[in-house]
Backbone bond lengths (Angstrom), bond angles and torsions (degrees), N, CA, C in turn:
res aa  C-N    CA-C-N  psi(-1)  N-CA   C-N-CA  omega(-1)  CA-C   N-CA-C  phi
1 M - - - 1.443 - - 1.511 109.15 -
2 G 1.309 114.84 143.60 1.456 119.19 -179.70 1.524 111.05 -84.38
3 T 1.287 114.15 149.73 1.466 118.31 176.86 1.516 108.15 -101.96
4 S 1.299 115.11 141.11 1.460 118.53 179.88 1.527 108.73 -98.11
5 T 1.301 114.90 139.24 1.463 119.99 177.20 1.515 108.59 -118.06
6 N 1.295 115.83 148.98 1.453 121.36 -179.36 1.519 111.65 -100.48
7 E 1.316 116.57 24.41 1.459 120.00 -179.80 1.523 111.31 -67.84
8 D 1.329 117.12 -32.11 1.459 120.59 -178.47 1.525 112.57 -86.35
9 A 1.325 117.03 -12.17 1.464 120.50 -177.27 1.531 110.06 -73.43
10 V 1.304 114.97 137.47 1.463 121.14 178.11 1.515 107.88 -96.38
11 P 1.344 118.28 127.96 1.464 118.76 179.76 1.527 111.03 -66.08
12 V 1.310 116.11 138.03 1.456 121.90 -178.92 1.524 108.14 -86.44
13 A 1.319 116.12 125.18 1.455 120.38 -179.69 1.520 110.01 -78.60
14 K 1.320 115.06 145.43 1.452 120.22 174.56 1.517 108.04 -67.32
15 E 1.322 117.16 149.45 1.455 119.05 -177.22 1.528 109.81 -61.29
16 E 1.302 115.59 140.74 1.452 121.81 -178.34 1.514 110.63 -78.78
17 L 1.320 116.41 132.36 1.449 121.62 176.25 1.524 108.94 -98.59
18 L 1.319 115.84 142.38 1.458 120.98 176.44 1.521 108.07 -90.73
19 T 1.321 117.91 130.88 1.458 121.94 175.87 1.516 108.17 -110.33
20 I 1.327 115.97 118.55 1.456 122.28 -175.58 1.522 108.25 -129.51
21 E 1.331 116.61 146.41 1.462 121.13 177.73 1.516 110.00 -93.78
22 G 1.335 115.04 152.99 1.458 120.34 178.71 1.514 110.82 -164.35
23 V 1.331 115.59 -173.85 1.460 122.35 -178.35 1.523 108.31 -127.48
24 V 1.338 116.55 133.77 1.458 121.17 177.01 1.523 107.70 -69.78
25 D 1.344 117.29 124.15 1.460 119.56 -179.97 1.519 113.36 -117.90
26 E 1.345 117.06 -7.68 1.463 119.23 179.43 1.524 109.17 -157.63
27 I 1.330 115.82 140.69 1.461 121.19 174.29 1.518 107.14 -102.49
28 L 1.319 116.23 124.80 1.461 122.61 -177.47 1.525 109.36 -109.36
29 P 1.322 117.74 162.92 1.465 119.68 177.52 1.526 111.61 -65.25
30 D 1.322 114.87 162.95 1.463 122.18 174.58 1.522 113.34 70.43
31 G 1.326 118.74 27.45 1.462 121.07 176.33 1.508 114.11 72.63
32 R 1.300 117.59 25.01 1.458 121.27 178.78 1.518 109.69 -110.02
33 F 1.327 114.77 159.58 1.462 121.37 -176.81 1.514 109.70 -136.32
34 G 1.317 116.13 146.22 1.452 121.31 168.96 1.525 107.33 -89.23
35 V 1.317 117.45 126.34 1.460 122.21 -176.61 1.524 108.97 -123.42
36 M 1.327 116.47 128.22 1.461 122.11 173.78 1.522 106.89 -94.72
37 L 1.323 116.02 114.51 1.462 120.91 -177.73 1.524 110.10 -77.00
38 D 1.333 115.66 164.84 1.457 121.17 -179.71 1.528 112.25 -63.92
39 N 1.336 117.66 -24.37 1.462 120.33 179.05 1.530 111.72 -91.32
40 Q 1.344 117.32 19.26 1.471 125.68 174.23 1.525 114.17 68.76
41 Y 1.333 119.03 19.72 1.459 122.09 171.25 1.520 107.67 -95.91
42 R 1.329 116.56 147.40 1.459 121.13 178.61 1.518 107.93 -111.58
43 I 1.336 116.14 131.41 1.457 121.41 -179.25 1.526 109.72 -129.64
44 I 1.312 115.21 168.06 1.451 123.22 172.72 1.529 106.33 -103.60
45 A 1.342 116.39 128.84 1.465 120.00 -177.51 1.527 109.85 -132.30
46 Y 1.328 115.38 154.16 1.457 121.44 175.04 1.516 108.99 -122.13
47 T 1.324 116.93 161.66 1.459 120.17 -177.82 1.519 110.07 -79.38
48 A 1.312 116.22 144.06 1.460 122.20 179.02 1.535 109.65 -69.88
49 G 1.297 116.13 162.17 1.456 121.90 -175.85 1.516 114.48 -59.13
50 K 1.333 117.49 -43.59 1.464 119.48 -178.99 1.518 111.75 -69.23
51 M 1.342 117.02 -33.12 1.462 119.25 176.42 1.528 109.40 -66.24
52 R 1.315 116.67 -39.00 1.462 120.31 178.44 1.526 110.02 -68.50
53 R 1.325 116.75 -40.40 1.467 121.40 -177.91 1.521 111.31 -63.34
54 Y 1.322 117.41 -43.53 1.458 120.94 -178.08 1.525 112.56 -92.81
55 R 1.320 116.50 12.56 1.470 124.41 174.34 1.520 112.72 55.07
56 I 1.322 115.75 46.21 1.462 120.84 175.09 1.521 106.64 -84.82
57 R 1.315 115.74 116.17 1.457 121.51 -174.36 1.510 110.65 -95.79
58 S 1.311 116.49 146.18 1.461 122.46 175.06 1.520 107.90 -118.00
59 I 1.321 116.08 140.02 1.461 121.34 177.66 1.519 108.54 -127.00
60 V 1.332 116.15 170.28 1.459 120.85 179.97 1.524 109.04 -61.30
61 G 1.325 116.00 131.65 1.456 121.86 -179.77 1.515 114.14 100.11
62 D 1.333 118.07 -10.55 1.468 120.88 178.86 1.517 110.48 -70.84
63 R 1.316 115.43 141.19 1.460 122.12 174.96 1.522 107.34 -89.66
64 V 1.336 117.61 126.65 1.457 122.02 -174.10 1.525 110.93 -131.88
65 H 1.337 115.36 160.30 1.466 122.60 171.84 1.521 106.54 -106.52
66 V 1.322 116.46 131.45 1.454 122.48 -175.96 1.525 109.07 -119.96
67 E 1.337 116.23 132.72 1.460 121.57 173.10 1.520 108.27 -97.27
68 M 1.333 115.67 135.12 1.460 121.23 -179.98 1.517 109.57 -133.34
69 T 1.317 116.50 147.19 1.447 121.07 174.17 1.533 108.28 -88.04
70 P 1.308 118.49 146.38 1.464 119.40 179.92 1.528 113.18 -68.46
71 Y 1.330 118.24 -10.88 1.460 121.06 -177.68 1.520 112.90 -82.89
72 D 1.358 117.77 -27.80 1.466 120.88 179.94 1.520 107.71 -138.38
73 L 1.320 116.40 99.94 1.466 121.31 -175.38 1.523 112.90 -88.54
74 S 1.333 117.40 13.14 1.463 119.42 178.18 1.524 112.33 -104.42
75 K 1.332 117.11 -6.04 1.465 121.76 -178.86 1.517 109.76 -130.39
76 G 1.337 116.14 154.02 1.453 119.56 179.32 1.513 111.85 -158.32
77 R 1.341 114.96 178.60 1.452 122.71 -179.04 1.520 108.45 -126.33
78 I 1.336 117.22 125.28 1.469 121.42 178.31 1.519 107.58 -77.73
79 V 1.343 116.31 119.13 1.454 120.55 -176.93 1.521 112.75 -110.58
80 Y 1.333 118.82 -13.01 1.461 120.56 -177.64 1.519 109.62 -155.98
81 R 1.322 116.47 135.53 1.465 121.92 174.15 1.509 107.05 -113.92
82 E 1.329 116.69 121.92 1.460 120.26 -178.08 1.515 110.38 -70.58
83 K 1.323 114.62 142.84 1.458 120.00 179.46 1.515 109.55 -73.33
84 I 1.323 115.51 140.14 1.450 121.69 -179.92 1.521 108.04 -104.75
85 A 1.337 116.63 131.88 1.460 120.58 179.71 1.523 109.29 -63.40
86 G 1.333 116.00 135.97 1.452 120.93 177.59 1.516 113.74 94.79
87 S 1.313 118.00 -8.47 1.463 119.10 178.20 1.526 108.89 -91.04
88 P 1.324 117.58 150.01 1.469 119.58 -179.79 1.516 110.38 -65.01
89 S 1.330 116.60 135.55 1.457 119.56 -176.61 1.519 112.68 -115.14
90 G 1.319 118.50 -3.58 1.455 121.05 -179.18 1.514 111.53 -83.53
91 P 1.348 115.31 172.01 1.461 117.98 178.19 1.526 110.97 -69.15
92 R 1.315 115.98 148.18 1.466 120.29 -179.91 1.513 109.22 -81.27
93 R 1.295 115.73 142.19 1.462 120.04 176.37 1.511 108.60 -83.34
94 R 1.286 115.22 138.06 1.456 120.27 179.00 1.518 109.53 -97.07
95 G 1.295 113.86 145.94 1.462 118.94 173.78 1.503 110.33 -76.98
96 I 1.290 116.10 178.84 1.464 120.80 179.22 1.523 108.53 -74.56
97 R 1.307 116.11 123.55 1.457 120.78 178.36 1.523 108.69 -95.13
98 R 1.287 115.85 133.00 1.468 119.79 -179.95 1.482 110.86 -116.23
């Protein structure tokens, strides 16, 4: 029996995501946001899993980085919120939970 080798096989690249910067201009229900991109297109974006896990909140006016797939340029995922000078950066103190 012959043995097959994968020396001739070309590795398939994962689809490339576009990362674009923009500004949150509207908060929508269900954890979604309206984002105006730097190229003047408006998309609907949701927060990435790690941002949701670590409770990183976005508000209107925040500058964000959005990942988009080339197949649907009307939707995206917020992966980074830029820090704003003058905003508190330390951990929030929690009240007494009962």
